[in-house]
C-alpha positions as CSV (number, residue, x, y, z in Angstrom):
1,M,54.6,53.1,10.5
2,K,53.8,50.6,13.7
3,A,50.6,50.2,10.6
4,I,53.3,50.0,7.9
5,F,55.4,46.8,9.8
6,V,51.4,45.1,10.7
7,I,50.7,44.9,7.6
8,G,54.3,43.5,6.0
9,L,54.4,41.5,8.9
10,F,50.7,39.7,7.0
11,F,51.9,39.2,3.4
12,L,55.7,38.3,3.9
13,T,53.6,35.5,6.2
14,I,50.6,35.5,3.7
15,S,53.1,34.9,1.1
16,C,56.2,32.3,3.3
17,S,53.1,29.7,3.9
18,S,52.2,27.0,0.9
19,S,49.9,26.0,-0.6
20,E,49.2,22.8,0.0
21,E,46.4,21.8,2.0
22,T,46.4,18.6,4.8
23,S,44.3,16.5,5.9
24,S,43.5,18.6,8.9
25,N,42.7,22.4,7.9
26,S,40.0,22.5,5.1
27,G,41.0,26.2,4.0
28,E,38.3,27.5,5.0
29,L,39.4,29.6,7.5
30,N,41.1,30.8,5.1
31,G,41.8,35.3,4.9
32,G,41.7,37.9,7.3
33,W,39.6,38.1,10.3
34,L,38.5,41.2,12.1
35,P,36.8,40.6,15.7
36,V,32.9,41.1,16.8
37,K,32.3,40.5,19.6
38,Q,34.6,38.8,23.1
39,M,33.9,37.1,25.7
40,I,35.5,35.5,28.8
41,G,33.9,35.1,32.0
42,G,30.5,35.6,30.8
43,Q,32.2,39.2,30.8
44,E,31.7,41.2,26.6
45,L,34.0,43.7,26.6
46,P,33.8,46.1,25.0
47,I,34.2,47.1,21.2
48,E,37.3,49.4,21.2
49,S,39.7,47.0,23.5
50,F,39.8,44.2,19.8
51,E,38.8,47.5,17.9
52,N,42.6,46.4,16.2
53,E,43.6,43.5,15.5
54,R,43.7,41.2,13.3
55,L,43.5,37.3,12.9
56,A,45.1,35.7,9.9
57,I,45.1,31.9,8.9
58,V,47.4,30.4,5.6
59,G,46.8,26.9,5.3
60,K,48.0,25.5,9.2
61,T,50.5,29.4,9.5
62,F,48.4,31.8,11.9
63,L,49.5,35.4,12.8
64,F,46.5,38.0,15.0
65,V,48.1,41.0,16.3
66,A,46.8,43.2,19.3
67,E,49.0,45.0,21.2
68,G,51.9,42.8,19.8
69,A,52.0,40.0,17.6
70,D,51.6,36.2,18.3
71,E,52.6,33.9,15.0
72,G,53.1,30.0,14.7
73,T,51.3,27.2,13.4
74,V,47.3,26.5,14.2
75,T,45.4,22.3,13.0
76,Y,41.8,21.7,13.5
77,S,39.3,19.2,11.9
78,D,35.5,19.4,12.9
79,G,35.5,21.9,15.6
80,I,38.4,21.5,18.1
81,M,41.1,23.6,17.0
82,D,44.7,23.3,18.5
83,I,47.0,26.0,18.4
84,Y,50.3,27.2,18.8
85,V,52.4,30.2,19.5
86,E,55.9,31.0,17.9
87,V,57.0,33.8,18.4
88,G,54.8,36.6,20.3
89,A,54.0,37.2,23.6
90,N,52.8,34.1,24.0
91,A,56.2,32.0,22.1
92,G,55.5,28.1,23.7
93,K,52.4,28.0,24.5
94,H,49.9,25.6,23.1
95,F,46.0,26.7,22.7
96,M,43.0,23.8,22.7
97,A,39.7,25.9,21.2
98,I,36.9,24.5,19.6
99,Y,35.1,26.8,16.8
100,K,32.3,26.9,14.7
101,L,32.0,28.3,11.1
102,E,28.6,29.8,10.6
103,Q,27.6,32.8,6.9
104,N,30.9,33.9,7.3
105,L,31.3,34.1,11.5
106,L,34.5,32.3,13.2
107,T,33.9,31.3,16.6
108,I,36.7,30.6,18.7
109,C,36.5,29.5,21.9
110,Y,40.2,28.3,24.3
111,D,40.6,27.7,27.2
112,L,43.3,30.7,29.3
113,K,45.4,27.8,30.8
114,G,45.5,25.7,27.4
115,A,44.0,22.6,29.7
116,D,41.8,21.0,28.4
117,Y,39.6,21.9,25.4
118,P,36.1,24.7,27.0
119,A,33.6,22.0,26.7
120,S,30.5,24.9,25.3
121,F,30.8,27.8,23.6
122,D,29.3,29.7,26.6
123,T,32.2,31.6,28.8
124,S,30.3,32.6,32.0
125,T,31.1,28.6,32.9
126,N,34.8,29.4,33.1
127,P,36.5,32.2,33.8
128,N,39.4,31.3,32.4
129,L,37.5,31.0,29.1
130,F,37.7,33.0,26.4
131,L,35.7,33.5,23.0
132,S,36.0,36.0,19.8
133,V,33.6,35.9,17.0
134,F,35.6,37.4,14.0
135,R,33.8,38.1,10.1
136,K,35.5,37.9,6.8
137,E,37.6,40.5,6.0
């Protein structure tokens, strides 16, 4: 039943979004993404801890499914990303992130406290930095 709900929520998010591109979002990140690596505080997390997670980005909207679902808006340009969670456990939070897209791998590093954009993709310098590497679904 949970899987049906998640799939339905994903398609609802896609169908409700606009296909119009914005000046800040190029559309290059649109689609479904599966995590292949996660790190926090310099420590790599075991794959079992994130193997059922999914990220979908369509235009300026995102849906992230883990134990629950967070959804909201995302803007990105030139390696900088702003994530505004509107629904879910992190509702009301603004996460400041850096990202890179290389060979169908999307790497996002963000500050869990939302205090600043990370200076690099190295999480060992700050225990509040979280890094996820996704491959295109």
